[in-house]
C-alpha positions in Angstrom: 0.0 0.0 0.0 1.6 3.3 -1.1 1.8 6.1 1.4 2.3 9.8 0.8 3.5 11.8 3.8 3.7 15.6 3.5 4.5 18.2 6.1 3.6 21.9 5.7 4.5 24.7 8.1 1.8 27.3 8.3 2.1 30.6 10.1 -1.5 30.5 11.6 -3.2 28.9 14.6 -4.0 25.2 14.4 -7.7 26.0 14.9 -7.7 28.1 11.7 -5.7 25.5 9.8 -7.9 22.7 11.0 -11.1 24.4 10.0 -10.0 25.5 6.6 -8.6 22.1 5.9 -12.1 20.6 6.2 -13.8 23.3 4.3 -15.6 22.0 1.2 -15.4 25.5 -0.3 -11.6 25.6 0.0 -11.2 22.2 -1.4 -13.1 23.4 -4.5 -10.7 26.3 -4.8 -7.6 24.2 -4.3 -8.5 21.7 -7.0 -9.3 24.0 -9.9 -7.1 21.8 -12.2 -9.5 18.9 -11.8 -12.7 20.9 -11.6 -13.8 19.2 -8.4 -17.4 19.8 -7.5 -19.2 18.6 -4.4 -22.4 17.0 -5.8 -23.9 15.1 -2.8 -23.7 15.0 1.0 -22.0 18.1 2.5 -21.6 20.3 -0.5 -20.5 23.6 1.2 -19.2 24.7 4.6 -17.2 22.6 7.1 -17.4 18.8 7.1 -17.5 17.0 10.4 -17.5 13.6 12.0 -19.5 10.9 10.2 -20.4 13.4 7.4 -19.7 12.5 3.8 -19.3 14.2 0.5 -19.4 13.0 -3.1 -16.9 14.8 -5.4 -17.1 14.8 -9.2 -13.8 15.6 -10.9 -11.7 15.0 -14.0 -8.5 13.0 -13.4 -6.4 11.8 -16.3 -9.1 13.2 -18.7 -11.7 10.9 -17.2 -14.7 12.1 -15.2 -14.9 10.4 -11.9 -16.9 10.4 -8.7 -15.5 9.9 -5.2 -17.3 9.6 -2.0 -15.4 10.2 1.3 -16.5 10.1 4.9 -15.0 11.7 8.0 -14.3 8.7 10.2 -12.1 10.2 12.9 -12.3 13.7 14.3 -10.6 15.4 17.3 -10.8 19.2 17.1 -8.3 20.8 16.5 -5.7 18.0 16.4 -6.7 15.6 13.6 -9.3 14.2 11.3 -9.4 11.3 8.9 -11.4 10.9 5.7 -11.8 7.6 4.0 -13.1 6.6 0.6 -16.5 5.0 0.6 -16.8 4.7 -3.2 -14.5 5.7 -6.0 -11.7 4.8 -8.4 -9.3 3.5 -5.7 -9.6 0.1 -4.1 -9.4 2.1 -0.9 -7.8 5.2 0.7 -7.4 6.7 4.1 -6.2 10.3 4.5 -5.2 11.4 8.0 -4.7 15.2 8.6 -2.7 16.0 11.8 -2.2 19.5 13.2 0.5 20.4 15.8 1.0 23.8 17.4 4.5 25.3 16.8 6.1 28.5 18.0 5.3 30.3 14.8 2.0 28.6 13.9 1.1 25.0 12.9 2.8 22.0 11.4 0.2 20.2 9.2 1.0 16.6 8.3 -0.8 14.5 5.8 -0.7 10.7 5.8 -2.3 9.5 2.6 -2.5 5.7 2.3 -4.2 4.1 -0.7 -4.5 1.0 -2.7 -5.0 1.2 -6.4 -7.5 -1.0 -8.3 -6.5 -3.6 -10.8 -4.0 -5.5 -8.6 -0.6 -5.9 -10.3 -1.5 -3.3 -13.0 -2.4 -0.9 -10.2 1.0 -1.4 -8.6 2.7 -0.6 -11.9 0.6 2.5 -12.2 1.6 3.5 -8.6 5.3 3.3 -9.4 5.1 4.9 -12.8 2.9 7.9 -12.1 0.1 7.6 -9.6 2.1 8.2 -6.4 3.7 11.3 -7.9 0.4 12.5 -9.2 -1.2 12.2 -5.7 1.8 13.8 -4.0 1.5 16.8 -6.4 -2.3 17.0 -6.0 -1.9 17.1 -2.2 1.0 19.6 -2.4 -1.2 22.0 -4.4 -4.0 21.7 -1.9 -1.6 22.4 1.0 -0.2 25.4 -0.8 -3.7 26.8 -1.0 -4.5 26.0 2.6 -1.2 27.8 3.6 -2.0 30.8 1.4 -5.5 31.2 2.9 -4.4 30.6 6.5 -1.5 33.1 6.4 -3.7 35.8 4.9 -7.1 37.3 5.6 -8.6 35.0 3.0 -9.5 32.4 5.7 -12.0 34.9 7.1 -14.0 34.7 3.9 -14.3 30.9 4.3 -15.4 31.2 7.9 -18.1 33.7 6.9 -19.2 31.4 4.0 -19.4 28.5 6.5 -21.6 30.3 9.1 
């Protein structure tokens, strides 16, 4: 099972980083390259424990749907989303937030299993792990930009 681990230092409180990391609206903004749209479940605002969202997006030129559910949640320390339906055989994405002197250390643990057995393992090594790493890096860059500016306040207002 491949694992992507990313750490991002963010100059903002972990409460702010935690909240905008679970914002459906920020996810839409951070995934412009794949035109992600929340089409069922929680489609705007902040997602919480036992809530789910279905995303429609285009990856590798193919329109896909992915349903994830928040299965673990401890405000403002961590939350986990897991795939319920989608193109992967499975995935689990744990988001961890630690206070630091100058803000927050956000760590992503993204574990997944590709479909198609042996062919999926080949895809992992050739391109999929790199693709997922870059996808998450782009998302984290957006989270950082919003958290370190006044932009996060727009999301909190949207989510009230």
